[in-house]
C-alpha positions in Angstrom: -13.4 -3.2 24.3 -15.8 -4.6 21.8 -15.1 -6.1 18.4 -16.5 -2.6 17.0 -13.9 -0.6 18.9 -11.1 -3.0 17.2 -12.3 -2.4 13.8 -12.9 1.3 14.5 -9.3 1.6 15.4 -8.0 -0.6 12.5 -9.8 1.6 10.2 -8.3 5.0 11.8 -5.0 3.5 11.6 -5.4 2.4 8.0 -6.6 6.0 7.2 -3.7 7.8 8.8 -1.0 5.4 7.3 -2.6 5.3 4.0 -5.1 6.8 1.3 -7.3 3.9 0.9 -11.1 4.6 1.0 -12.6 3.7 4.1 -16.3 3.9 5.6 -16.9 7.5 7.0 -18.8 5.8 9.9 -15.5 4.6 11.7 -14.4 8.1 11.9 -17.5 10.0 13.2 -17.2 11.6 16.3 -13.6 11.0 16.5 -11.0 13.5 17.8 -8.1 12.5 15.6 -6.1 11.1 18.1 -4.4 7.6 17.6 -2.9 6.8 21.3 -5.3 3.7 21.2 -5.4 3.3 17.6 -1.8 2.8 17.3 -2.2 -0.5 18.4 -3.6 -1.5 15.4 -0.8 0.0 13.1 0.9 -3.4 12.2 -2.6 -5.1 11.4 -3.1 -1.9 9.2 0.2 -2.5 7.5 -1.5 -5.8 5.9 -4.3 -3.8 4.5 -1.8 -1.4 3.1 0.5 -3.8 1.5 -2.2 -6.0 -0.1 -2.6 -4.2 -3.3 0.9 -4.5 -4.0 1.3 -7.9 -2.9 -2.0 -8.9 -4.9 -0.3 -7.1 -8.0 2.7 -9.2 -7.5 1.1 -12.6 -7.3 -1.4 -11.7 -10.5 1.8 -10.5 -12.4 3.3 -13.9 -11.7 0.4 -15.7 -12.6 0.8 -14.0 -16.1 4.6 -14.9 -15.9 5.5 -11.4 -16.0 9.3 -10.2 -15.6 10.5 -10.4 -11.8 12.1 -7.1 -11.9 9.1 -5.0 -13.7 6.7 -6.7 -11.3 9.0 -5.5 -8.2 8.9 -1.8 -9.8 5.0 -1.8 -10.3 4.6 -3.1 -6.9 6.6 -0.5 -5.5 4.8 2.1 -7.2 1.4 0.8 -5.9 2.8 0.9 -2.5 3.8 4.3 -2.7 0.5 5.3 -4.4 -1.4 3.4 -1.7 0.6 5.4 1.5 1.0 8.9 -0.4 4.5 8.4 -0.1 3.9 9.6 3.6 7.0 7.2 4.8 9.1 8.2 2.0 8.6 12.0 2.7 9.9 11.1 6.5 12.7 9.4 5.2 13.7 12.4 2.8 13.3 15.1 5.4 15.2 13.3 8.2 18.1 12.9 5.4 18.1 16.1 5.0 18.1 17.3 8.5 20.5 14.6 9.6 22.9 15.1 6.6 22.9 18.9 7.3 25.5 20.7 9.6 24.0 22.2 12.6 22.1 22.0 16.0 18.6 20.6 16.8 16.9 23.4 16.2 18.3 23.8 12.5 17.4 20.4 11.8 14.0 20.8 13.1 13.6 23.6 10.7 15.1 21.7 7.7 12.3 18.9 8.6 9.6 21.6 8.4 10.9 23.0 4.9 8.9 21.1 2.3 11.8 21.2 -0.3 14.1 18.3 -0.7 17.8 18.7 -0.6 20.6 16.3 -1.9 20.5 14.2 1.1 17.0 13.5 0.9 17.4 12.5 -2.8 19.9 10.0 -2.1 18.3 8.6 0.4 15.0 7.9 -1.5 17.2 6.7 -4.5 19.2 4.3 -2.2 16.3 2.8 -0.5 14.2 2.6 -3.5 16.7 0.7 -5.7 17.4 -1.5 -2.4 13.8 -2.4 -2.2 13.3 -2.9 -6.0 16.3 -5.2 -6.1 15.6 -7.2 -3.0 12.0 -7.6 -4.2 13.2 -8.9 -7.7 15.4 -11.4 -6.2 12.5 -12.3 -3.8 9.7 -12.6 -6.5 12.3 -14.9 -8.8 13.3 -17.0 -5.8 10.2 -17.7 -4.0 7.2 -16.7 -6.5 4.4 -14.4 -6.6 2.4 -16.1 -3.8 4.9 -16.3 -1.6 6.1 -12.6 -2.3 2.6 -11.5 -1.4 2.8 -13.1 1.8 6.5 -11.5 2.6 5.1 -7.9 1.8 2.1 -8.4 4.3 4.7 -9.6 6.8 7.3 -6.5 6.3 4.4 -4.2 6.1 3.3 -5.3 9.4 6.5 -5.4 11.3 8.0 -2.0 9.9 4.7 -0.2 11.0 5.2 -2.2 14.4 8.6 -0.3 14.3 7.1 2.8 14.0 5.0 2.6 17.2 8.1 1.3 19.0 10.1 4.4 17.7 7.1 6.9 18.7 6.8 5.4 21.9 10.5 5.3 22.8 11.2 9.4 22.5 9.3 12.1 23.5 7.9 14.5 20.7 10.8 16.9 19.5 8.4 19.8 19.0 5.0 20.5 20.6 3.4 21.6 17.0 4.2 18.5 14.9 1.8 15.7 13.5 2.7 13.2 15.8 2.4 15.4 19.1 -0.9 16.4 17.8 -2.4 12.9 17.4 -1.3 11.9 20.8 1.6 9.4 22.1 0.8 5.7 21.5 -0.6 4.2 24.9 2.3 1.9 26.4 -0.2 -1.3 26.0 -1.0 0.0 22.2 3.0 0.4 21.4 3.3 -3.3 23.0 0.6 -4.8 21.0 1.6 -3.0 17.8 5.2 -4.5 18.1 4.3 -8.0 19.0 1.9 -8.2 16.2 4.0 -7.0 13.6 6.6 -9.5 14.8 4.2 -12.2 15.0 2.7 -11.7 11.3 6.4 -11.3 9.8 7.5 -14.4 11.5 4.2 -16.1 10.3 4.3 -14.8 6.8 8.2 -15.5 6.2 8.5 -19.0 8.2 6.0 -20.0 5.3 8.1 -18.5 2.7 11.6 -19.0 3.7 11.9 -21.1 6.8 12.6 -20.2 10.3 16.2 -19.3 10.4 15.7 -17.1 7.6 12.9 -15.4 9.1 14.4 -14.8 12.5 17.6 -13.5 10.9 15.5 -10.9 9.0 13.5 -10.0 12.4 16.7 -9.3 14.2 18.0 -7.1 11.3 14.8 -5.2 11.5 15.2 -4.6 15.1 18.7 -3.7 15.0 18.1 -0.9 12.2 15.2 0.4 14.0 17.1 0.4 17.3 20.2 2.3 15.8 17.7 4.8 13.9 16.3 5.4 17.2 19.5 5.6 19.0 20.7 8.4 16.5 17.6 10.3 16.7 17.6 10.6 20.6 21.1 11.5 20.5 20.5 14.4 17.7 17.1 15.4 18.2 16.3 14.2 21.9 13.0 13.3 20.3 10.8 12.0 17.6 9.1 13.9 14.6 6.6 12.8 12.1 9.4 12.4 9.8 11.4 10.4 12.2 8.3 7.9 12.5 8.0 7.7 8.9 11.8 7.2 8.0 11.7 4.2 11.0 9.0 2.4 8.5 11.3 2.7 5.6 14.4 1.6 7.5 12.8 -1.1 8.7 10.9 -2.2 5.3 14.7 -1.8 3.6 16.3 -3.8 6.2 14.0 -6.6 6.2 13.5 -7.0 2.3 17.4 -6.8 1.6 18.1 -9.3 4.4 15.5 -11.7 2.9 17.0 -11.2 -0.4 20.5 -12.0 0.8 19.7 -15.1 2.4 17.3 -16.8 0.0 
């Protein structure tokens, strides 16, 4: 592959994961599949989280309140992704919280309405991320928090690709099925890149032991969620992939906040 191919894949992965404006030339003649481009999901996470991280750094320079900075950063992050992953988490929570079999769960995931389980999942994860991010900003400062946000974004999107690659598609007409499953090499690349970027960013800011512990918790949380999806749905959906990102991000931020 040439450098231009890697750049195209990065832009296509970023375009799928966010609402950032990107040059149209990277999408010309592309069929919309992500089997190869999913290798760049972790790297795309850096671009997705950069606006929120930069805002935290800027606010810290202005000596802004840590809690307000954390909330504003999450608002920017949600705006950047268009709440793509939060939507997946809410739909997954509604489906897993409801009584019924696999077909009923899949029907719930297709329903655009949000139920009590989805609301509770969003409130809990948003609250946990906000509090954890407040602690991280207060303890480490704005620049270090920027690096941590970049690392978390990378590893959580690597976890998405891992979840996606570990399970078959639960339905043939879903978004995840339409864009194609990650190639084995692409999945490995996304996971290794995500873990490597996370360790590099967090070791610089929190130290080796804290970074390794946080990565371990991200891995455990992602694996447990994937096992639950396998048991109940026998396959992934776009919603469970999005939920993986939210679970991994929350686990990573909370662990770092607890260990700082």
